[in-house]
C-alpha positions in Angstrom: 54.2 99.0 127.3 51.9 100.3 129.0 48.5 100.7 126.9 46.8 103.7 125.6 44.4 104.3 129.1 47.4 104.7 131.4 49.5 106.9 129.4 45.9 109.4 129.1 45.8 108.6 133.1 49.7 109.9 133.6 49.1 113.4 130.8 45.5 113.8 133.8 46.9 113.6 136.3 50.2 115.5 135.8 51.9 112.6 135.4 53.4 112.7 132.4 53.8 115.9 130.4 53.5 116.6 126.4 56.8 117.6 124.4 55.6 119.4 121.1 58.5 119.0 118.0 58.3 120.7 114.5 57.6 116.6 113.0 53.8 117.6 114.4 53.2 119.9 111.5 54.0 117.0 108.5 51.1 116.6 106.4 50.5 120.4 107.8 49.2 122.9 105.1 48.4 126.9 105.5 44.9 128.0 104.1 46.8 129.3 101.6 47.4 125.4 100.2 51.4 125.9 101.4 52.9 122.8 103.3 54.0 124.1 107.1 57.6 122.8 107.6 57.8 119.7 109.6 61.8 119.0 109.9 65.4 120.8 109.7 65.5 120.6 105.5 61.9 122.0 104.6 62.5 124.1 107.3 65.5 126.2 105.9 63.9 125.5 102.5 61.1 127.6 103.8 63.3 130.5 105.3 66.0 130.9 101.8 63.0 131.5 100.0 62.6 128.4 98.8 66.2 127.5 97.9 68.3 124.7 99.4 71.9 126.0 100.8 75.1 123.9 101.0 75.4 120.9 103.2 76.9 121.9 105.8 74.0 124.6 106.3 71.8 122.1 105.4 72.8 120.3 108.6 70.9 122.5 111.3 69.0 124.8 111.2 70.1 127.3 113.5 73.3 127.0 111.6 72.0 128.1 108.4 69.6 130.9 109.9 73.0 132.0 111.7 74.5 132.3 107.9 70.9 134.3 107.0 71.2 136.8 109.7 74.4 137.5 108.7 74.3 138.1 105.4 71.0 139.9 105.0 69.8 140.5 109.2 68.2 139.5 111.9 64.8 141.5 110.6 64.8 138.8 107.7 65.0 135.7 109.8 62.3 136.8 111.8 60.2 138.0 108.6 60.3 134.7 107.1 59.4 132.8 110.6 56.6 135.1 110.8 55.5 134.1 107.7 55.7 129.8 107.9 53.9 130.3 111.0 52.1 132.5 112.2 50.3 132.5 108.8 46.5 131.1 108.8 46.4 127.3 109.4 44.1 125.5 111.3 44.9 124.3 114.5 46.2 120.5 113.9 44.4 117.8 115.8 47.1 117.6 118.8 46.2 120.6 119.2 43.0 120.9 120.1 44.0 117.3 122.3 45.4 119.1 124.5 43.0 121.9 124.9 39.8 119.6 125.7 42.2 118.0 128.3 43.1 121.0 129.6 46.1 119.3 130.9 48.4 121.4 134.0 51.5 121.8 131.9 51.9 121.6 128.6 56.0 122.1 127.1 56.0 123.2 123.3 58.8 124.4 121.5 57.5 125.2 118.4 57.0 129.4 117.6 53.1 129.4 116.5 50.3 130.5 118.6 48.0 127.8 118.0 47.6 126.7 121.1 48.1 129.6 123.4 44.2 130.7 121.1 43.2 127.8 122.4 43.6 128.1 125.4 42.1 131.9 125.8 39.0 130.7 127.0 40.8 130.1 130.5 42.7 131.9 132.3 46.3 130.7 131.9 50.2 131.5 132.1 52.3 131.6 129.2 56.3 131.2 129.4 58.0 132.0 126.9 61.9 132.1 126.6 63.6 134.7 125.3 67.9 135.0 124.2 69.9 137.4 123.3 69.2 139.6 126.4 72.2 141.8 128.2 69.6 143.7 132.0 69.4 140.1 133.5 70.3 136.3 133.9 67.4 134.9 133.1 65.9 133.5 129.8 62.5 133.4 130.4 59.4 135.9 130.7 56.3 135.0 132.1 52.6 136.1 131.5 49.3 135.7 133.1 45.9 135.4 130.8 42.8 136.7 132.3 40.1 135.1 129.9 37.4 137.7 130.4 39.7 140.7 128.9 40.8 138.1 126.7 45.1 140.1 127.4 48.1 138.6 128.5 50.1 140.8 131.6 54.3 140.4 132.6 54.6 138.7 135.9 56.4 138.2 138.2 58.8 134.4 138.7 57.3 133.8 142.3 53.8 134.5 140.9 53.0 131.8 139.0 49.9 130.3 140.1 50.4 125.9 139.2 46.7 125.9 139.6 46.3 127.1 136.1 47.0 125.4 133.1 50.9 126.3 132.2 51.7 126.6 128.5 55.8 126.4 128.3 57.8 128.2 125.3 60.5 127.2 125.7 62.1 128.7 122.3 60.0 132.1 122.2 56.4 132.8 120.4 54.8 135.4 118.2 52.2 136.5 121.4 52.2 138.5 123.0 55.4 139.1 122.1 58.0 138.8 119.5 60.6 136.4 121.2 62.1 134.0 118.4 65.1 131.6 119.6 66.2 130.4 115.6 69.2 131.1 115.6 73.0 129.6 116.8 73.8 133.5 119.2 70.1 132.9 120.1 71.0 128.9 120.8 74.3 129.6 122.5 73.2 132.5 125.0 69.6 130.1 125.8 71.9 127.2 126.5 74.2 128.7 128.3 72.1 130.0 131.0 70.3 127.2 130.9 73.5 125.7 132.4 73.3 128.4 134.9 69.6 127.1 135.6 68.5 130.3 134.5 65.8 129.5 131.4 63.1 127.9 134.2 61.2 129.8 136.5 62.2 128.2 139.5 58.7 127.0 140.7 58.6 125.4 137.3 62.0 124.0 138.5 60.4 122.1 141.8 57.2 121.5 139.9 59.1 118.8 137.4 60.7 116.7 139.4 59.7 112.9 138.5 58.4 114.3 135.9 57.7 111.8 133.0 57.4 113.4 129.4 55.7 112.4 126.3 57.3 113.4 123.5 55.3 114.8 119.8 57.3 114.7 116.9 60.5 115.2 118.2 63.4 114.6 116.3 66.2 113.5 118.2 69.0 113.3 115.5 69.9 117.2 116.0 71.7 118.7 118.6 69.7 121.3 119.1 66.7 119.4 120.2 68.5 117.3 122.1 70.1 120.4 124.0 67.1 121.9 124.2 64.8 118.8 125.4 67.9 118.1 128.1 67.8 121.1 130.2 64.4 121.1 130.2 63.4 117.6 131.6 66.1 118.0 134.5 65.1 115.2 137.2 62.7 113.5 135.0 61.6 110.6 136.4 60.2 108.9 132.4 59.6 109.0 129.5 58.0 107.9 126.0 59.1 108.8 122.5 57.3 108.5 119.3 59.5 106.6 117.1 58.7 104.4 113.7 61.8 104.8 112.4 64.6 102.9 113.5 66.7 106.0 116.2 70.1 106.4 114.8 73.1 106.7 117.9 72.7 109.5 118.7 69.0 109.4 119.6 69.4 105.8 121.0 71.9 107.4 123.8 69.6 110.0 124.5 66.4 108.0 124.8 68.2 105.0 126.8 69.9 108.3 129.3 66.7 109.9 130.3 64.7 106.4 130.3 62.6 106.3 127.3 60.3 104.2 126.1 59.7 104.0 122.0 56.6 103.4 120.8 56.0 102.8 117.5 53.1 104.2 116.2 53.1 107.4 114.3 51.8 110.4 115.0 48.4 110.1 113.4 48.2 106.5 114.9 48.9 108.0 118.6 46.7 110.5 117.9 43.2 108.2 116.5 44.2 105.9 119.0 43.8 108.7 122.1 40.9 110.8 120.6 39.0 106.9 121.0 39.7 106.9 124.6 39.3 110.2 125.4 
């Protein structure tokens, strides 16, 4: 296993790309004291007004949200995600650290806007995932942020400036527009077009060739997480995953298939080590 200084160099050189998942929120709380959901179960319970659902629905959040969408409407599940992830809470240590490092390319599969908010002091590119549209095949929109006007402007996919920091939110976010990939129907649409090559801008497809990925808080025990990561990291070289528990068979298969090295440290432990060396 490479030491922390080598991994930091790979991050700064753009060879290794950070990839953020829901479990980065473990232990985090909003300003009102409410814990922020950090896994499948806590997210479902939070969206369902603090009530658990049937075991069949609790197995996968996207399945539970499809059920709630059918019963209570799309506005309900989007509104509950707003309350949870657009609530007031401090950016996490990982958000602040990545912002300080000013990396070339970051993948954030969470819906919150903390990372893009922290990047408001610099020009950057924001790519957000979209789903369930009929006008075109592409399942993304691309925005350029101007640090002087503090505004995002929609740009064409050919206009991505690779010299600027790029934040990729493949499952959507709340700003500059609401675009949330949360229910089964959203994922089916996004993944179908992703498999056809329409979920990643062409310049990013070229840029990502041979990259490594450092997975923070991504539970590969869930089918949707594995499928999304598989599409986003096509043409990868290898990478790392933080994992302090024994991997399940499905997790181990994904890890081996993608040539990932397990870092046996918690997120807090690893972030502390990064902070000491940067």
